[in-house]
N, C-alpha and C positions, 0 to 999 in steps of 0.2 A: 219940302220940309213942313209945310202947313198941314198936309194930309197926314203926315206922321204924328204931328202933335195932336191932331184930332183923334187919331186911332188910339194914342196913349191915353188921352182923357176918356175916350169911349170905354176902353178896357178897365182903367183904374176906377171908373165910376161904378162898375159892377161890384167891386169889392166892398163898397159901402153897404151892400145888402147884408154883410156880416153883422152889421149892427142890429138887424131886425130878425136874425135867425139864430137857432141854437141846435146843437147836435142831440139834445134830449128829445126822445120820442113822444113824451107826454106833454101836451099843451092844452091849456084851457081855452076853448074857442068861443065861449059864451060872451058875447060882446058886453052884456050888462055887467059881467063880473070882471072882465079884463080891462075895461075902460076905467081904471082907477087912477091913472095919472092925469093930472090936469091937462086939458087940451088947449093949445095955443095955435089955432089953425085959421087965421083970418083969410088965407088965400085958398080955402078949401075947393072952391069951384074950379080954379085953375089947376090946383094940385090933382084933382080927380081926372082931368083931361090928360095930364102928363102921366098919371098912374095907369090909365088905360093904354097909353102908348107903350109904356114899359112892359105891361102884361103881354101885349102883342109881340114885342121884341123877344121876350123870354120864351113865349110859346113857339115862335117860329125859328128861333136861332139858338139861344143859350140852352134851353132845356133839352132839345134834341141832341146837341153836342154832348151835354153832360150824361144823358142816358146812354149814348153810344160809347162814351169813354168808360163808363162803369161796366158796360156789358163786355167790352173787348179787353180792357186792361185788367190783369189779375189783381186781386185785393192786396197782395203783398207789395206789388209795384206801386199801387195807388197810395198805400201807406207810406212808402218811401218818399213819394212826391210830397205828401202832406207834411211829413217830418222836415223835409228840406225847406219847404216854404215857411214853416213855423220857425225854423232855425234862422232863416234870413231876417225874420222880424225881431230877433232878440236884441241886436244893436239898437234898433229903434225903441224897443221896450226899455232897455237900460238907460238910454238918454232921457226918456220920459219919466222913468223912476227917479232919476236924479233931479229933474225939474220939479217933480212933485215932492221932493224931500224924502223919498223912500230909498235911503242908501242901502239898506239891507236887501231890498228887492233888486236894486241895481246890481249888487254883488252876485245875486243868484242868476239874474239874466245874463250878466257878462260871463259868469262861470259856465252856464249852459252853452252859450255860443262857442266858447273856447273848446270845451270838452266835446261837444257834438260835431264841431267843425274838424276836429283832429281825430280823436278816437272813433267818433261816429261817422267818419268818412264823409265830410262835407255836409253833415246834417242828415244823411239818408238813414241813420240810425240814431237812437236816443238813449245813449248810456247815462246821460245826466239824470234822467228821471229815475233810473234804477238805483241811484245813490241818494235819492231824496231831493234833488234840485229841480223843482217844478215852478213854472212861472206862466202867468197869463199874459198874452200880448197886450200892450198898451199903445195908445195913439195920442197924438197931440191934442185931439179934441177932448180927451179925458183930462189931460193936463190943464187945458184952458178952464175946464169945469172946476178942477181943484183950486185954481187961482181965483175963482169967483166970477168968471166971465159967464153971463147969462146965455142960454141956448138960443134965444130968439124964437121966431115963429117956425112952426113945422113947415118943411118944404119937401116937395117931391120934384126931383130934377130929372130931366131926360137922361136915361141910361143910369144915372146916379142912384135913383130910387129914393127912399126916405132919408131925410137929412134935416139939418137946420144950419143957420149961418155959422154957428160955432164949430159944428162937426165938419162942415165943408172946408172951413179955414184950416181946421186941424188936419184934414186929409191932405190938402195941398202941402202943408208944412211937413207932415210925416213922410210924404213921398220924397222930399229932398234929402231925408236921412237914410233912405233905403240904400244899402251897400251896392245893390245891382245897378243903381243909377250913377254910381261914382266910378265905375270901372270902364276903362276904354274911352272912346270918344267918337264923334261923328256917327256914321251909319251903324258901326258895331255897337255903340252904346244904345242907339235906338232899338236895335234888334234885341238886345238884352232886356230892355224895358218891356218890349212887346211880349217876349217870352215869359218874363216874370209875371206880368199882369194877366196875360192870357191864360197861362197855366193856373195861376191862383184863382181866377174867376171860374174856370171849368172845374177845378178840384173842389172849390167851395160849393158850387151848385150841385155837383154830383153827390156830395155828402148830405144834401138837404132836399133831395127830390121829394121824398115822402112828406117831409115837414111842410113844404110850400103847397104841395097838393092837398094835404089834409086841411091846412089853413084856409085854402081857397074853397074847398068843397064843403067845409063845415061852418063857414062863417055866413051870417046873414048879410053882412056888409064887409066884403073883403078889404076895401080901402080902410075902414075903421079898425078892423082887426089888425092889419099891418101897422097902422099908425100907433095903436095902443101897444102892440108888441115891441115896436121899435123904441118908443118912449120909455117903456118899462125896462127894456134891456139896457139902454144907455144910462138910465137912472141907477140901475143895479150896479153897473160897472163903476160909477162914481162912488157909490156907497162902499163898494169893496175896496176902493182906493183909500178910504178913510179908516178901514178896519186895521187892527194891529196884525202884523205879519208874523206868524209863529212857525211857518213851515221851515224857515231857515234853520231853526233850532230843534227840529224834530229828532235829528240824529243825536244831538247833544243830550236831549231829554232821555233818549234811549240809554245812553251811557249812564246818566244819573240813576236810572231805575234798574240798571244791570247789577245783580248781586252775584254774578258768577265769577267776578274777578278774584283771583287768588294771588296774593302778594303781601309785602310787608305793610303793616299799619304805620303810617308816619304822622306824627302830630307836630305841628309847628307852633311853638309857644313864643309869644312876643317877649322881648327882654324888657324888664322893668327899669 
């Protein structure tokens, strides 16, 4: 049982890399310009040692698997895997939306999960987006930030990659809400967790091969670049949580601007 727990932690840690990566192909790699977020890295010497260990692990294991996965599996199938993984994250997102006081976003996340799990065939398709229901995944680390919990010092954890005490606590709390962790029991449940985390790690890494390669090859100091990128990404996610959510009413706005309706004009007058 101990080795299974270690494997679960090992694979789940890889997913934290999502906090320091983006699907956008354009990234500013000039360290003097990207290092705009205040640095709180008192353990830098230790962090750099762990960082080098993680680079070796990625180079020898994770990246080759991701490259092979992308080369062998057709893009259509890979997209289905991505959609299904994103769909599994919607219940977690909905809970964090509620905890953050974003009830409208919680409604969108819940609706996405219901629609994509049924009409979208277990999330392998995304009909919810086609009707305007779009949502970004949220984690408990973001919720803690909204609650005013400080991030604490920057940390690089073995296998976990860039993090901080707040985000690491949020990761552990978020994993408890994952629906794949609540199905079955015993060895079956462990297998489901391994499948969920392993698939998620490979899927994410395969989508960001060029991004990580460019970041490493074009950075004067790869460690500093990753630290800056991670901090900016997490800061941006918190700022977005505080922005007003207008996406839910996009369809209603379209109706308001629609002048093609033909029907009776009805005027409601209040009685004096």
